C-alpha positions in Angstrom: 1.5 -6.7 17.4 -0.4 -3.5 17.8 -1.3 -2.5 14.4 -2.2 1.2 15.4 1.1 1.7 17.1 3.6 -0.5 15.2 2.4 -0.4 11.6 4.1 2.5 9.9 6.9 3.2 7.5 10.6 3.6 8.8 10.7 7.3 9.7 13.4 9.8 8.8 15.8 10.2 5.9 18.5 7.6 6.8 19.5 4.9 4.5 17.1 2.2 5.7 14.2 4.9 5.9 10.9 4.8 3.8 12.0 8.0 2.2 15.0 6.6 0.8 13.4 3.2 -0.3 10.0 3.8 -1.8 10.6 3.6 -5.4 8.4 0.7 -5.8 5.5 2.6 -4.5 6.5 5.4 -6.8 6.4 3.1 -9.8 3.0 2.1 -9.0 1.8 5.9 -8.8 3.4 6.4 -12.4 1.7 3.3 -13.7 -1.8 4.4 -12.4 -1.6 8.2 -13.1 -3.6 8.0 -16.3 -6.5 6.3 -14.8 -6.4 8.7 -11.8 -6.3 11.8 -13.9 -9.0 10.5 -16.1 -11.4 10.3 -13.2 -10.2 13.5 -11.7 -11.2 15.2 -14.9 -14.5 13.4 -15.3 -15.2 14.5 -11.6 -14.5 18.1 -12.6 -17.2 18.1 -15.3 -19.8 16.7 -12.8 -18.7 18.8 -9.8 -21.7 20.6 -8.4 -19.8 22.4 -5.4 -16.8 24.7 -5.8 -14.7 22.7 -3.6 -13.6 19.0 -4.5 -12.6 17.0 -1.4 -9.9 14.2 -2.1 -8.7 11.8 0.5 -5.5 9.8 0.1 -5.7 6.7 2.3 -2.4 5.3 3.6 -0.5 8.4 2.6 2.6 7.4 4.3 5.5 10.3 4.4 7.9 10.0 1.4 7.8 12.2 -1.7 5.1 9.9 -3.1 2.6 11.4 -0.8 2.9 14.8 -2.5 3.5 13.2 -6.1 -0.2 12.2 -5.7 -1.4 15.4 -4.7 0.4 17.1 -7.7 -1.1 14.5 -10.0 -4.5 15.7 -9.0 -3.5 19.2 -9.2 -2.2 18.7 -12.8 -5.5 17.0 -14.0 -7.6 19.9 -12.5 -5.2 22.4 -14.1 -5.9 20.9 -17.5 -9.5 20.9 -17.0 -9.5 24.7 -16.0 -7.3 25.4 -19.0 -10.1 24.0 -21.4 -13.2 24.7 -19.4 -12.4 27.5 -17.1 -16.1 28.5 -16.6 -16.0 28.1 -12.7 -12.9 27.9 -10.3 -12.5 24.8 -8.4 -10.7 24.7 -5.0 -9.1 21.6 -3.7 -9.2 20.2 -0.1 -6.8 17.2 0.2 -6.9 15.0 3.5 -3.8 12.8 4.0 -4.8 9.8 5.9 -2.6 7.3 7.7 -2.2 5.7 11.3 -1.3 7.9 14.1 2.3 6.5 14.0 2.9 7.9 10.5 5.4 10.6 10.1 3.1 13.5 9.2 5.7 16.1 10.4 7.8 15.0 7.5 5.1 15.7 5.0 4.2 19.0 6.6 7.8 20.2 6.5 7.9 19.6 2.8 4.8 21.7 2.0 6.6 24.9 1.3 9.1 23.2 -1.2 6.0 21.5 -2.7 4.2 24.7 -3.1 7.3 26.3 -5.0 7.5 23.3 -7.3 3.8 23.6 -8.2 4.2 27.1 -9.2 7.3 26.4 -11.1 5.8 23.6 -12.9 2.4 25.4 -13.9 3.9 28.7 -14.9 1.2 30.4 -17.1 -1.3 27.8 -16.5 -4.3 28.1 -14.0 -3.8 26.4 -10.9 -6.6 25.6 -8.4 -6.3 26.8 -4.9 -5.5 23.8 -2.7 -5.5 23.0 1.0 -3.6 20.2 2.5 -4.8 18.5 6.2 -3.7 15.5 7.9 -6.2 12.8 9.0 -4.5 10.3 11.6 -6.8 7.2 11.8 -7.3 3.7 10.4 -9.2 3.6 7.1 -11.1 0.8 8.6 -13.0 3.3 10.6 -15.2 6.4 9.7 -12.9 9.3 8.9 -15.2 12.1 7.5 -18.8 13.3 7.5 -21.5 11.6 5.3 -21.5 12.5 1.6 -18.6 15.0 2.0 -15.8 13.3 -0.3 -15.5 13.3 -3.9 -12.4 11.0 -4.2 -10.7 8.4 -2.4 -7.3 7.2 -3.3 -5.2 4.6 -2.0 -1.9 3.0 -3.2 0.1 -0.1 -1.9 -2.2 -0.1 1.4 -5.2 -2.5 0.9 -3.3 -5.6 1.3 -2.8 -4.9 4.9 -5.6 -6.1 7.0 -7.3 -4.5 9.7 -5.9 -7.1 12.2 -4.7 -10.7 12.3 -7.5 -13.3 11.7 -9.1 -14.7 14.9 -7.1 -17.9 16.0 -3.9 -17.0 14.3 -2.3 -15.7 17.4 -2.1 -19.2 19.1 -3.3 -20.4 22.4 -1.3 -22.4 24.9 1.9 -22.3 23.1 0.5 -23.9 19.9 0.9 -21.9 16.8 -1.3 -22.9 13.8 1.1 -21.2 11.3 4.2 -22.5 12.8 7.6 -21.4 11.1 5.7 -18.8 8.9 5.3 -15.2 9.2 2.5 -15.2 6.5 1.1 -17.5 4.1 4.1 -19.8 3.2 4.4 -23.2 1.4 3.8 -25.0 4.8 0.8 -22.8 5.9 -2.1 -25.2 6.6 -5.2 -24.5 4.4 -7.2 -23.5 7.5 -4.9 -20.6 8.0 -5.2 -19.5 4.3 -8.9 -19.7 5.0 -8.7 -17.4 8.1 -6.8 -14.8 5.9 -9.3 -15.0 3.1 -12.1 -14.6 5.4 -10.5 -11.6 7.1 -9.8 -10.1 3.7 -13.5 -10.3 2.8 -14.6 -8.9 6.2 -12.3 -5.9 6.0 -13.1 -5.1 2.3 -16.8 -5.2 3.0 -16.3 -2.8 5.9 -14.0 -0.6 3.8 -16.6 -0.3 1.0 -19.3 0.4 3.4 -17.5 3.2 5.2 -16.4 4.8 1.9 -19.9 4.5 0.5 -21.2 6.6 3.5 -18.6 9.2 3.1 -18.8 9.7 -0.6 -21.0 12.1 -2.4 -23.3 10.8 -5.1 -21.3 9.2 -7.9 -18.1 9.9 -5.8 -15.2 7.6 -6.9 -12.3 5.6 -5.7 -9.0 4.7 -7.1 -7.5 1.7 -5.3 -4.2 0.1 -6.0 -2.7 -2.9 -3.9 -0.5 -5.9 -3.9 -2.5 -8.9 -5.1 -2.0 -12.1 -7.1 -2.1 -13.5 -10.5 -3.0 -16.9 -9.8 -6.1 -18.5 -8.0 -3.7 -20.7 -6.0 -2.5 -18.7 -3.0 0.5 -20.6 -2.5 1.8 -19.6 -5.9 1.6 -15.9 -5.0 4.9 -14.0 -5.6 4.1 -12.0 -2.4 3.7 -15.2 -0.3 7.0 -16.4 -2.0 8.8 -13.2 -0.9 7.5 -13.6 2.7 8.6 -17.2 2.6 12.2 -16.0 2.1 11.8 -13.6 4.9 10.5 -16.5 7.2 13.7 -18.5 6.2 15.9 -15.5 7.2 14.2 -15.5 10.6 14.6 -19.4 11.0 18.4 -19.0 10.4 18.4 -16.6 13.2 16.6 -19.1 15.3 19.0 -22.0 14.4 22.0 -19.5 15.4 20.4 -18.9 18.8 19.7 -15.1 18.1 15.9 -15.5 18.2 13.7 -17.7 20.2 11.7 -20.2 18.0 8.5 -19.2 19.8 9.2 -15.5 18.5 9.1 -16.9 15.0 6.1 -19.1 15.5 3.9 -16.4 17.3 4.6 -13.7 14.6 2.5 -13.4 11.6 1.9 -10.5 9.2 -1.7 -9.1 8.8 -1.3 -9.2 4.9 -3.4 -10.8 2.3 -2.9 -10.2 -1.5 -6.3 -11.2 -3.2 -6.8 -12.4 -6.7 -8.7 -10.4 -9.2 -11.7 -12.8 -8.9 -11.7 -12.4 -5.1 -12.0 -8.5 -5.5 -14.6 -8.6 -8.1 -16.7 -11.2 -5.8 -16.4 -8.6 -2.7 -17.4 -5.6 -4.8 -20.5 -7.6 -6.2 -21.4 -8.8 -2.6 -21.3 -5.1 -1.3 -23.9 -4.0 -4.1 -22.6 -0.3 -3.2 -20.2 0.5 -6.2 -20.0 -0.1 -9.8 -16.7 -1.4 -10.9 -15.6 0.9 -13.7 -12.0 -0.3 -14.2 -9.8 -3.2 -13.0 -6.4 -4.3 -14.1 -3.5 -6.5 -13.0 0.2 -5.3 -13.7 3.4 -6.8 -12.7 6.5 -5.1 -11.3 9.9 -6.5 -10.5 10.7 -7.3 -6.9 13.9 -5.1 -7.3 12.3 -1.5 -7.5 15.5 -0.3 -9.5 15.2 -3.1 -12.0 13.1 -1.3 -14.8 13.8 -4.0 -17.4 10.9 -6.1 -18.9 12.9 -9.2 -19.5 13.4 -12.3 -17.3 17.0 -11.9 -16.7 18.5 -10.4 -13.5 21.9 -8.8 -14.3 23.0 -8.3 -10.6 21.3 -10.7 -8.4 23.4 -9.6 -5.4 22.5 -5.9 -5.7 19.0 -6.8 -6.5 18.9 -8.8 -3.3 20.1 -5.8 -1.4 17.3 -3.4 -3.1 14.5 -5.7 -2.3 15.6 -6.2 1.3 16.1 -2.3 1.7 12.6 -1.8 0.3 11.0 -4.4 2.4 12.7 -3.2 5.5 11.5 0.4 5.0 8.0 -1.0 5.5 8.5 -3.8 8.1 11.2 -2.5 10.3 9.0 -1.0 13.0 6.9 -4.3 13.2 9.9 -6.5 13.4 11.7 -4.2 16.0 8.4 -4.4 18.1 8.5 -8.3 18.3 12.0 -9.4 17.7 13.9 -6.5 18.9 16.2 -4.0 17.2 19.4 -5.8 17.8 18.8 -8.6 15.1 17.4 -6.4 12.3 20.9 -6.0 10.4 21.6 -9.5 10.5 18.1 -10.4 9.6 17.9 -8.2 6.5 21.4 -9.2 5.5 20.2 -12.9 5.3 17.1 -11.8 3.7 19.0 -9.9 0.8 21.2 -13.4 0.5 18.1 -15.4 0.3 16.4 -13.2 -2.4 19.5 -13.0 -4.5 19.7 -17.0 -4.5 16.0 -17.1 -5.5 16.5 -14.4 -8.3 19.3 -16.4 -9.8 17.0 -19.2 -10.5 13.9 -17.1 -11.2 13.1 -13.4 -11.8 9.9 -13.1 -9.7 7.6 -9.9 -10.0 5.0 -8.4 -7.8 1.3 -8.7 -8.9 -0.4 -5.4 -8.5 -4.1 -4.9 -8.9 -5.7 -1.4 -9.6 -9.3 -0.6 -9.8 -11.7 2.3 -10.0 -15.3 2.3 -8.4 -18.0 4.6 -8.6 -20.6 5.0 -5.8 -24.2 3.6 -6.7 
């Protein structure tokens, strides 16, 4: 797996694209909007420079990218309306890996500008400028002390790489039969994932600390887990169903067993305690807010109860959502020819699971202030 090349959302506007299947991520942006806007307005008060620089890490390429931008503009507009002593200009940097469909974002800008004008008629609108920033957020991105706010949503559960030793040597695969942490994953592999999370987050915090201005802030949202027991994590249970789906293709002779055994996702959903421990260890940020909320696996299920009204359709919705994220990685490793059958089986397995239990993602959102 080549993370820099293969990790990107499915491009275009087809039925399996991220553009058509990113409602789950949109719901997280709506959920965290009050926290984001509160922090933006605080920063407007403390701003010592006429330009506020904001970076969206892992921006992707759906409407969600510009939805985040509009949330920031809205917060600044409210501030200007109440305290319009000094004009504020906004510089947005949209960051993602080079394989991201930046063209789709830029082609949407004129329509976005028109919508901003329509939504804020009669209100002061800050001048804003948008640029792309193709690179990994596990590297330095911008000059020292140049950024006021970093934002990231649904990205930081992705690791910078697979843990050392997980690739397998001499046709021996330590996580055989799994594509991530599953029910049969050995404790030694879980330890590898946990240590990779700690390394990555410490590096991430160090890099952002260098780039943030004094008292600069971050709002970060990512998939985590509700329980200390990693095997009970809803994210890992979902990937367990995906592993079963690949295993079915192996049994049918459509995929080689070694292809399954040698494939692992560079994903780890931490607990709240693990996140707090890394922030404390870094000693570079003050944790000003942290919360875990849950959201249904099915992005189109907005109900709060424990009943699934149509498990078959929910299975399809979950499969489409995950395919929009995973398709490039799976194509690179397993080949494009098996994708339709794989996600058909996955939708079926998810539907069977939801009949027994309505499972939800655990999502962690936090805000950090630079010390």
